[in-house]
C-alpha positions in Angstrom: 12.7 5.0 26.1 16.2 4.4 24.7 18.7 7.2 25.2 19.6 7.3 21.5 16.0 8.1 20.7 16.0 11.1 23.1 19.3 12.2 21.6 17.8 11.8 18.1 14.8 13.9 19.0 16.9 16.6 20.5 18.8 16.9 17.3 16.0 16.3 14.8 13.4 18.7 16.2 15.6 21.8 16.1 16.9 20.8 12.6 13.3 20.4 11.3 12.2 23.7 12.7 15.2 25.5 11.3 14.6 24.1 7.8 10.9 25.2 8.0 12.0 28.7 9.0 14.5 28.7 6.1 11.8 27.6 3.7 9.5 30.5 5.0 12.3 33.1 4.5 13.2 31.7 1.1 9.5 31.7 0.0 9.3 35.4 1.0 12.5 36.1 -0.9 11.1 34.5 -4.0 7.7 36.2 -3.4 6.0 32.9 -3.2 4.4 33.4 0.2 1.4 31.3 -0.9 3.6 28.3 -0.1 3.2 28.9 3.6 0.0 29.7 5.5 0.3 30.6 9.2 -2.3 28.4 10.8 -1.8 25.5 8.4 1.9 25.4 9.3 1.1 25.7 13.0 -1.3 22.7 12.7 1.4 20.7 11.0 3.9 21.5 13.9 1.3 20.5 16.5 0.7 17.2 14.6 4.5 16.6 14.9 4.2 17.0 18.7 1.4 14.5 18.9 3.5 11.9 17.0 6.4 12.4 19.4 4.0 11.8 22.4 2.7 8.6 20.7 6.2 7.3 20.2 7.2 8.1 23.8 4.2 6.2 25.0 5.0 3.3 22.7 1.4 2.8 21.5 2.2 0.9 18.3 1.9 -2.9 18.6 4.6 -4.8 16.8 2.8 -8.0 15.8 6.0 -9.9 15.1 9.4 -8.4 16.0 12.2 -8.2 13.4 14.5 -9.8 15.9 12.2 -12.9 16.1 12.0 -13.2 12.3 15.8 -13.1 12.0 16.2 -15.8 14.6 13.7 -18.1 13.0 13.8 -17.3 9.3 17.4 -16.4 8.4 19.0 -18.7 5.9 22.4 -17.1 6.3 24.6 -15.6 9.0 26.2 -12.7 7.3 29.0 -10.4 8.5 28.0 -6.8 8.9 29.7 -4.7 6.1 28.8 -1.6 4.1 27.0 -3.9 1.7 24.8 -5.2 4.5 23.7 -1.6 5.2 23.0 -1.0 1.5 20.9 -4.2 1.2 19.1 -3.3 4.5 18.3 0.2 3.3 16.9 -1.1 0.0 14.8 -3.7 2.0 13.4 -1.0 4.3 12.5 1.1 1.3 10.8 -1.9 -0.4 8.8 -2.5 2.8 8.0 1.2 3.0 6.6 1.3 -0.5 4.2 -1.6 0.1 3.0 -0.4 3.5 2.4 3.1 2.0 0.5 1.5 -0.9 -1.7 -0.5 1.5 -2.5 2.8 3.4 -3.7 4.3 0.2 -5.6 1.2 -0.9 -7.6 -0.2 2.0 -10.3 1.7 4.0 -9.1 0.9 7.5 -5.4 1.6 6.8 -6.2 5.0 5.2 -7.0 6.2 8.7 -3.3 5.5 9.5 -2.3 8.0 6.8 -4.9 10.6 6.3 -3.2 13.1 8.7 -0.2 13.2 6.4 -2.3 14.3 3.4 -4.6 16.6 5.3 -2.7 19.8 4.7 -4.0 21.8 1.8 -0.5 23.1 1.3 2.7 21.3 0.4 5.7 22.4 2.4 8.3 21.1 4.9 5.9 21.6 7.8 3.3 19.2 6.4 6.0 16.4 6.5 5.6 16.5 10.3 1.9 15.4 10.0 2.5 11.8 11.1 -0.1 9.4 12.4 -1.0 8.6 16.0 -3.8 6.2 15.0 -1.6 3.4 13.6 -1.9 1.2 16.6 -0.2 -1.8 14.9 2.4 -2.0 12.2 2.5 -4.1 9.0 6.1 -3.3 8.2 7.3 -6.7 9.6 5.5 -8.5 6.7 7.5 -6.7 4.1 10.8 -7.0 6.0 10.6 -10.8 5.7 13.1 -10.8 2.7 15.8 -9.0 4.8 15.2 -11.3 7.7 15.6 -14.4 5.4 18.9 -12.9 4.2 20.0 -12.6 7.8 20.3 -8.8 7.9 21.0 -8.1 11.7 18.4 -6.4 13.8 20.8 -3.6 14.9 21.3 -2.7 11.2 17.6 -2.3 10.6 17.2 -0.4 13.9 20.0 2.0 12.9 18.7 2.7 9.4 15.0 2.9 10.1 15.0 6.5 11.5 17.5 7.6 8.9 15.2 6.3 6.2 12.3 8.2 7.8 14.2 11.5 8.1 15.4 11.2 4.5 11.8 11.6 3.4 11.6 15.1 4.9 13.4 17.3 2.4 11.2 16.6 -0.6 8.1 18.1 0.9 8.5 21.5 -0.8 7.2 23.5 -3.7 10.4 25.6 -3.9 12.5 23.0 -5.7 11.8 22.2 -9.3 12.7 19.0 -11.3 16.2 17.7 -10.6 17.4 16.3 -13.9 18.8 12.8 -13.9 17.9 12.4 -10.1 14.2 12.2 -11.2 15.0 8.7 -12.5 16.6 7.4 -9.3 15.2 8.9 -6.1 11.9 10.5 -5.0 12.2 14.2 -5.6 9.9 17.1 -4.6 8.3 17.0 -8.1 7.4 13.3 -7.6 6.1 13.9 -4.1 4.0 16.9 -5.1 2.2 14.5 -7.4 1.7 12.1 -4.5 0.1 14.7 -2.3 -2.2 16.0 -5.0 -5.9 15.1 -5.4 -6.1 15.8 -9.1 -7.5 12.8 -10.8 -4.3 12.5 -12.9 -2.2 12.3 -9.7 -4.4 10.4 -7.2 -2.6 7.6 -5.3 0.5 7.8 -7.5 4.3 8.0 -6.6 4.1 5.9 -3.4 7.9 5.3 -3.2 9.8 6.8 -0.2 13.4 7.0 -1.3 13.9 5.2 -4.6 11.3 6.0 -7.3 12.1 2.6 -9.0 9.3 0.9 -7.0 6.6 3.0 -8.6 8.0 2.4 -12.0 8.2 -1.4 -11.4 4.7 -1.7 -9.9 2.8 0.7 -12.1 2.1 3.6 -9.7 4.4 6.3 -11.3 3.1 9.6 -12.6 5.3 12.5 -13.7 4.3 16.1 -12.6 2.6 17.7 -15.6 3.3 21.3 -16.5 -0.4 21.9 -17.4 -1.8 20.2 -14.3 -0.8 22.2 -11.2 -1.3 19.9 -8.1 -4.1 20.7 -5.7 -3.3 19.4 -2.2 -5.4 17.8 0.5 -7.8 14.9 0.7 -10.8 14.0 -1.4 -13.1 14.4 1.7 -11.8 17.6 3.2 -11.4 17.5 7.0 -11.9 21.3 7.4 -9.9 21.4 10.7 -6.5 22.4 12.1 -6.9 19.9 14.9 -4.5 17.0 14.3 -6.0 14.7 16.9 -9.4 15.0 15.3 -8.0 14.5 11.8 -6.2 11.4 12.9 -9.5 9.7 13.7 -12.0 11.4 11.4 -11.9 8.6 8.8 -12.1 5.8 11.5 -15.2 7.5 13.0 -16.8 7.5 9.6 -16.1 3.8 9.1 -17.5 3.0 12.6 -20.7 5.0 11.9 -21.1 3.5 8.4 -20.6 0.0 9.7 -23.3 0.6 12.4 -25.7 2.3 10.0 -25.7 -0.1 7.1 -28.4 -2.8 7.1 -26.3 -5.2 5.1 -24.4 -7.5 7.5 -21.8 -8.3 4.9 -21.1 -4.6 4.4 -20.6 -4.2 8.2 -17.6 -6.5 7.9 -16.2 -5.8 4.5 -16.2 -2.0 4.8 -12.9 -2.1 6.7 -11.1 -4.0 3.9 -12.7 -2.4 0.8 -10.8 0.2 -1.3 -10.2 3.6 0.3 -13.4 5.7 0.3 -15.8 2.8 -0.3 -19.1 3.1 1.6 -22.2 0.8 1.7 -24.8 1.9 -0.9 -27.6 2.3 1.6 -25.5 4.5 3.9 -24.0 6.5 1.1 -27.5 7.4 -0.1 -28.9 8.2 3.3 -25.9 9.9 4.8 -23.9 11.6 2.0 -20.4 12.9 2.7 -19.0 15.9 0.9 -16.3 14.8 -1.6 -14.3 16.9 -4.1 -15.3 15.9 -7.6 -13.4 18.7 -9.3 -10.3 20.5 -8.2 -11.2 23.6 -10.3 -11.6 26.7 -8.0 -11.3 24.6 -4.9 -11.6 26.8 -1.8 -9.1 26.0 1.0 -10.0 25.8 4.6 -9.2 29.0 6.5 -11.4 30.2 9.3 -11.3 34.0 9.6 -9.3 34.7 12.8 -7.7 37.9 14.1 -4.0 38.6 14.1 -4.2 38.6 17.9 -5.5 35.1 17.9 -2.8 34.0 15.5 -0.1 35.5 17.6 -1.6 33.9 20.7 -1.7 30.5 18.9 2.0 30.7 18.1 2.8 31.7 21.7 0.8 28.6 22.9 2.8 26.5 20.5 6.1 27.7 21.9 4.9 27.0 25.4 3.6 23.5 24.6 6.9 22.8 22.8 8.8 23.7 26.0 6.6 21.3 28.0 7.3 18.6 25.4 11.0 19.1 25.4 11.1 19.1 29.1 9.0 15.9 29.1 11.2 13.8 26.8 14.4 14.9 28.5 13.1 14.0 32.0 11.4 10.7 31.2 14.2 8.9 33.1 13.3 10.8 36.3 9.5 10.4 36.4 7.3 7.4 37.1 5.1 5.6 34.6 2.0 7.1 36.2 3.5 10.6 36.0 4.3 10.0 32.4 0.7 9.1 31.6 -0.5 12.3 33.3 2.0 14.4 31.5 1.2 12.8 28.1 -2.5 13.4 28.7 -1.8 17.0 29.6 0.1 17.5 26.3 -2.6 15.9 24.2 -5.3 18.1 25.8 -3.1 21.2 25.4 -2.7 20.5 21.7 -6.4 19.8 21.3 -7.3 23.0 23.1 -4.9 25.1 21.0 -6.0 23.7 17.6 -9.7 23.8 18.6 -9.3 27.5 19.2 -7.7 27.9 15.9 -10.7 26.2 14.4 -13.0 28.6 16.3 -14.6 25.6 17.8 -17.2 26.3 20.5 -15.7 23.6 22.7 -12.2 25.2 22.7 -12.8 26.9 26.1 -13.9 23.6 27.6 -10.7 21.9 26.6 -8.7 24.8 27.8 -10.5 24.5 31.2 -9.7 20.8 31.3 -6.0 21.5 30.4 -5.7 24.1 33.2 -7.4 22.0 35.8 -5.2 19.0 34.9 -2.1 21.1 35.0 -3.0 22.6 38.4 -3.9 19.1 39.7 -0.5 17.7 38.7 1.2 20.5 40.6 -1.0 20.0 43.7 -0.9 16.2 43.6 2.9 15.8 42.9 4.0 19.0 44.7 5.9 20.3 41.7 6.0 20.3 38.0 8.1 17.2 37.6 11.1 18.4 39.5 11.3 21.7 37.7 11.8 23.6 40.9 15.2 22.0 41.1 16.3 24.3 38.3 14.4 27.4 39.2 12.6 27.9 42.6 9.8 30.1 41.2 9.2 27.9 38.1 6.1 26.1 39.6 4.5 29.4 40.6 5.1 30.7 37.0 3.5 27.6 35.5 0.5 28.0 37.8 0.1 31.6 36.8 0.3 30.6 33.2 -2.5 28.1 33.5 -4.8 30.7 35.0 -3.8 33.5 32.5 -4.2 31.1 29.6 -7.7 30.2 30.6 -8.7 33.9 30.9 -7.2 34.7 27.5 -9.0 31.8 25.8 -12.2 32.9 27.5 -11.7 36.3 25.9 -11.1 34.9 22.4 -14.1 32.6 22.8 -16.7 35.1 24.0 -15.5 38.7 23.5 -13.6 38.7 20.2 -16.3 38.9 17.6 -15.0 36.6 14.9 -17.6 34.4 13.2 -16.6 31.2 11.6 -16.1 31.8 7.9 -13.8 30.6 5.2 -11.5 32.5 2.9 -8.3 32.0 0.9 -5.3 33.7 2.3 
């Protein structure tokens, strides 16, 4: 992984966390604590970690590289100036709009995006819900115009992460409408509409930086004073587990393609509009869908304060493991990296399953602890951590055993039945 990417993560992650904390404190100051829910926020943060792991592993297939397109399609050789960066940024934003629109329009591609809409709240934390199921990218198709113009690869490479990070700030309910900026850029008001499942708002405001694309292509909708946005997805996922959420729509498509008796439907289900299902399957295997947003009850399993505290402790610990991982990639082998990544995924799955009060949470915790202990025994250390602190490996071993016992307690001795309530 390039050094600049590690540096970017080391800067971006603390900044994002700091802004989330600032939003929490400001919401409390304004007495708008409904903006933040503890476990929903934690689920979003865990989703952010899974996305970093995916990026570290490089699991996205680039069908056609931008570098190749520039070399073979460019009609001009241009000198890199400030204007080059402006044109490139507009080109990236144009591509982003159309990829985003496809994600909202076609069944298969919705699975790339469902995680981002899965939160039933709208805050800075939910911006971290990014996909780990988009195994190939379509962005190259819509960057063909910039390639034809001869925009250099290094300009696109530099601007792409900045374009992504610039979409973070508008995921909030604490900023109202912004006057003349509403006509130029995507604002929190515009994006609240985008995340809403009200019929007036569904699949609107798909732009990422400049709102002009929605106005040009007919997908713009203003936030209405008399229609408060209701957030989430039309088929509620009812889970805090970001790994499960990432694949829940894909699993439904696979099952529907298998179950339908119509061979044409087995093929076309993947390319039909988002939410389409074969008629025979829809009738025999109905799926709960929100028809009315009135009095919609949000997902919130009833869990104790102790479990919430433990969940946050676990998040701090897995974040430490994550930061250690990305900052020591250059010191570990490919095989070690695969083991470490698998450990992190299982850690997050175990943590969020326990938040869901899933009966399999203890099983995944057991797998996590066994894998962690195996890594220490097989490699003789926790990826060179003893070089910093001689007792570190012993502390990590103690943690795995203690964590397993604590999760066993929450799974079998704390009498919390799965129920749902608004917080």
